[in-house]
matplotlib code that plots the C-alpha trace (Angstrom):
import matplotlib.pyplot as plt

x = [89.1, 88.6, 90.9, 87.9, 87.6, 91.4, 91.2, 88.4, 89.9, 93.0, 91.2, 88.9, 92.2, 93.4, 90.6, 89.5, 93.6, 93.8, 90.2, 92.1, 95.4, 93.4, 90.6, 88.3, 85.8, 84.2, 81.2, 80.3, 83.1, 80.2, 78.9, 82.2, 82.9, 81.1, 77.4, 77.4, 81.4, 82.8, 85.9, 86.7, 86.1, 88.9, 90.8, 90.8, 91.5, 94.4, 96.0, 95.9, 96.8, 100.1, 100.8, 100.7, 103.1, 105.2, 104.8, 106.3, 102.8, 103.2, 100.1, 99.2, 96.3, 92.5, 88.7, 85.6, 82.7, 78.9, 78.9, 75.3, 72.3, 70.9, 73.5, 73.8, 70.3, 70.6, 73.5, 71.9, 74.6, 75.2, 78.4, 80.8, 83.2, 87.2, 89.3, 93.3, 94.5, 97.7, 100.3, 99.5, 95.6, 96.7, 95.9, 96.8, 95.6, 93.4, 93.6, 94.4, 93.5, 91.6, 91.8, 88.6, 90.4, 92.9, 89.8, 87.1, 83.8, 84.5, 81.9, 82.6, 82.0, 82.9, 84.3, 86.1, 89.6, 91.7, 95.3, 96.3, 99.4, 99.9, 99.3, 95.9, 96.5, 94.3, 90.8, 87.5, 88.8, 86.1, 85.7, 87.7, 90.6, 90.5, 90.0, 93.6, 94.9, 94.0, 96.7, 94.5, 91.6, 90.4, 88.2, 88.2, 87.0, 86.8, 87.1, 84.7, 85.5, 84.2, 85.9, 81.9, 80.6, 77.7, 78.3, 76.3, 77.8, 76.7, 78.8, 81.2, 81.7, 83.1, 85.0, 86.8, 87.5, 89.3, 86.2, 85.7, 88.5, 89.8, 91.8, 91.6, 92.2, 92.7, 92.3, 94.0, 95.3, 94.0, 94.2, 92.1, 90.0, 87.7, 85.3, 84.2, 81.2, 81.6, 78.0, 76.1, 78.7, 76.7, 78.6, 77.5, 79.0, 79.0, 80.1, 80.6, 77.8, 75.0, 74.8, 74.8, 75.2, 74.7, 74.7, 76.3, 78.7, 76.2, 76.1, 79.1, 77.7, 76.6, 79.7, 83.1, 84.8, 82.4, 83.6, 87.0, 86.2, 84.7, 87.8, 90.3, 88.8, 88.3, 91.8, 93.4, 91.0, 92.9, 96.0, 96.7, 96.5, 96.1, 99.3, 100.6, 100.7, 98.2, 95.2, 91.5, 88.6, 85.7, 82.8, 80.6, 78.5, 76.0, 75.3, 77.9, 77.7, 79.3, 82.8, 82.0, 84.7, 84.2, 85.3, 84.1, 83.8, 83.3, 82.2, 82.1, 81.6, 84.7, 87.1, 88.3, 86.6, 88.1, 88.1, 89.5, 89.1, 88.2, 89.3, 88.2]
y = [74.4, 71.8, 71.9, 73.1, 75.7, 77.1, 76.7, 79.0, 81.2, 81.8, 82.0, 85.2, 86.6, 86.9, 88.2, 91.2, 92.3, 92.1, 94.8, 97.1, 96.9, 97.7, 99.8, 97.8, 96.2, 92.2, 90.7, 89.8, 86.9, 85.2, 82.6, 81.5, 81.0, 79.0, 81.3, 83.3, 81.4, 84.5, 82.7, 81.8, 85.6, 86.7, 84.1, 85.9, 89.1, 88.2, 86.7, 89.5, 91.7, 89.0, 90.0, 93.5, 93.4, 91.5, 94.2, 96.0, 97.7, 98.8, 98.1, 101.1, 100.6, 99.0, 100.3, 98.8, 98.8, 97.4, 99.1, 100.4, 98.0, 99.3, 98.0, 94.8, 94.0, 95.1, 92.4, 89.7, 89.9, 90.4, 91.8, 94.4, 93.9, 95.2, 95.7, 96.4, 100.2, 100.5, 103.5, 103.9, 104.2, 107.6, 110.7, 113.2, 115.3, 118.7, 120.0, 116.4, 115.7, 112.5, 111.4, 109.7, 108.6, 106.5, 104.4, 102.1, 103.7, 105.5, 106.4, 108.7, 108.7, 110.5, 108.8, 108.9, 107.9, 106.0, 106.4, 103.2, 103.7, 100.2, 96.9, 95.2, 91.5, 90.5, 89.6, 91.2, 93.9, 96.5, 100.1, 101.8, 99.3, 99.7, 103.8, 103.4, 101.8, 104.6, 108.0, 109.9, 110.9, 112.5, 113.7, 111.6, 110.8, 106.8, 106.7, 103.2, 101.5, 98.3, 96.3, 94.6, 96.7, 98.7, 97.8, 94.7, 93.4, 90.7, 90.2, 88.0, 89.9, 93.3, 91.3, 89.4, 92.6, 94.5, 95.6, 97.6, 99.7, 102.8, 105.0, 107.8, 111.3, 112.2, 115.6, 116.8, 114.4, 115.4, 113.7, 110.8, 111.1, 108.1, 110.9, 112.6, 111.6, 110.6, 108.9, 112.1, 113.6, 115.3, 114.8, 116.8, 115.8, 118.6, 119.1, 122.9, 124.1, 121.0, 119.0, 115.5, 113.3, 113.5, 111.7, 111.2, 108.7, 106.2, 105.3, 103.3, 99.8, 102.7, 103.9, 103.7, 102.0, 99.5, 99.3, 99.2, 96.3, 94.2, 94.8, 93.8, 90.6, 89.7, 90.8, 88.1, 85.5, 85.9, 86.0, 89.6, 92.2, 95.8, 97.0, 100.3, 103.2, 101.8, 104.0, 102.8, 104.3, 103.6, 103.2, 105.9, 108.2, 108.4, 107.1, 106.8, 109.2, 108.9, 111.0, 113.3, 115.9, 119.0, 120.3, 118.0, 119.4, 116.9, 118.5, 116.5, 118.4, 118.8, 118.3, 120.9, 120.9, 118.1, 119.0, 117.7, 118.2, 115.1, 115.6, 114.0]
z = [97.5, 94.8, 91.6, 90.0, 91.8, 91.7, 88.1, 88.4, 90.4, 88.7, 85.6, 86.7, 88.3, 84.9, 83.7, 86.0, 85.8, 81.9, 82.4, 84.6, 82.6, 79.6, 80.7, 79.0, 81.2, 81.5, 81.9, 85.3, 86.6, 88.9, 86.8, 86.4, 90.4, 92.6, 93.3, 96.6, 97.6, 99.0, 100.0, 96.0, 95.6, 98.0, 96.5, 93.5, 95.1, 96.8, 93.7, 91.9, 95.1, 94.8, 91.4, 91.9, 94.8, 92.3, 90.1, 92.1, 93.7, 97.4, 99.9, 101.8, 103.4, 102.8, 101.7, 103.5, 101.3, 101.7, 105.1, 104.2, 105.0, 101.8, 99.7, 101.4, 100.8, 97.4, 96.5, 99.0, 102.0, 105.5, 106.1, 104.4, 102.2, 101.6, 98.9, 99.3, 98.1, 96.8, 96.1, 92.7, 93.6, 95.7, 93.6, 96.4, 99.2, 98.6, 95.6, 93.5, 90.3, 88.9, 85.6, 84.4, 81.4, 84.0, 85.1, 83.8, 85.2, 88.2, 90.8, 94.0, 97.5, 100.8, 103.7, 106.9, 106.6, 109.8, 110.1, 111.7, 114.9, 115.8, 114.2, 115.2, 115.7, 118.3, 117.0, 119.1, 120.5, 121.8, 120.6, 122.8, 122.4, 118.3, 119.1, 120.8, 117.9, 115.4, 115.1, 112.9, 110.8, 107.8, 105.3, 102.5, 98.7, 97.1, 93.8, 93.3, 89.9, 88.3, 86.0, 85.6, 82.6, 83.8, 87.2, 86.8, 90.0, 92.7, 96.0, 94.3, 91.5, 93.5, 96.2, 93.3, 91.6, 94.6, 95.6, 93.1, 94.2, 91.6, 94.0, 96.7, 97.8, 101.5, 103.1, 106.0, 109.2, 112.3, 115.8, 116.7, 120.1, 121.4, 122.2, 118.6, 118.0, 114.7, 113.9, 114.3, 111.9, 108.8, 105.3, 102.0, 98.4, 96.1, 92.4, 91.9, 93.7, 93.5, 96.3, 94.3, 98.1, 101.7, 104.7, 108.3, 109.7, 110.9, 107.4, 107.9, 110.4, 112.6, 113.9, 111.2, 114.5, 114.1, 110.2, 111.5, 114.0, 111.2, 108.7, 111.6, 112.7, 108.9, 108.1, 110.4, 109.4, 106.0, 107.6, 107.1, 109.8, 109.8, 110.2, 111.7, 108.9, 106.7, 105.5, 106.1, 104.3, 106.6, 104.3, 102.6, 104.1, 101.6, 98.0, 95.7, 92.6, 89.0, 88.5, 85.8, 84.9, 87.4, 91.4, 93.9, 97.6, 100.8, 103.5, 107.0, 110.5, 112.1, 108.9, 106.6, 103.6, 100.9, 97.3, 94.0, 90.7, 87.8, 84.5, 81.2]

ax = plt.figure().add_subplot(projection="3d")
ax.plot(x, y, z, "-o")
ax.set_aspect("equal")
plt.show()
């Protein structure tokens, strides 16, 4: 990368970090980086990941975003993206309380989460090989949150902003077996008694394991392979919706209902 690009990466990383620490949104950062330069955007993300780790934050997993073809087309990309999950982003499990005041412009998505039982250090593994690396699976909620004002984002903005990660809630883990029909499992997200989103496991690149395969290969390419014990949020099963005060319930076939409470 040129010196100019490296300077821009440092400047953008500082703007995003300041926004996150003050809960004050900023203007889009894409104009400050080379157009559609996803590598530069990941460099911004990695710079802030290292900064958070230096401040004591502990990496606990990854999240996969842009797994929906419709959203990819909307942002003009042909691949997902990913962000890093830290310990301070874990709101807990069943009955977790999520404080909206601690976020900027939060939204919620229903997903399936994987718990890795082994490191993944080899690319292009088959679906069966990848499945053997997964220890457990659970229903989960991703709290997505953009540092960019009014969610005015493209692929560069969201990647630089740690894939718009805000936090997560994971339900009870159950053993994972390769014969699970993940694509066919229906999902409903309810706020109180009202359904606000629905979908199926197929929304995540056709199969959540395919999303995991993409993440595993991309993480190796970026020099940070997936490790045993990491939680992987495998992508939204339906449209994300604004996170408002109230009780939320995620129903995914074959999983216990996951519920959480958002407070103002």
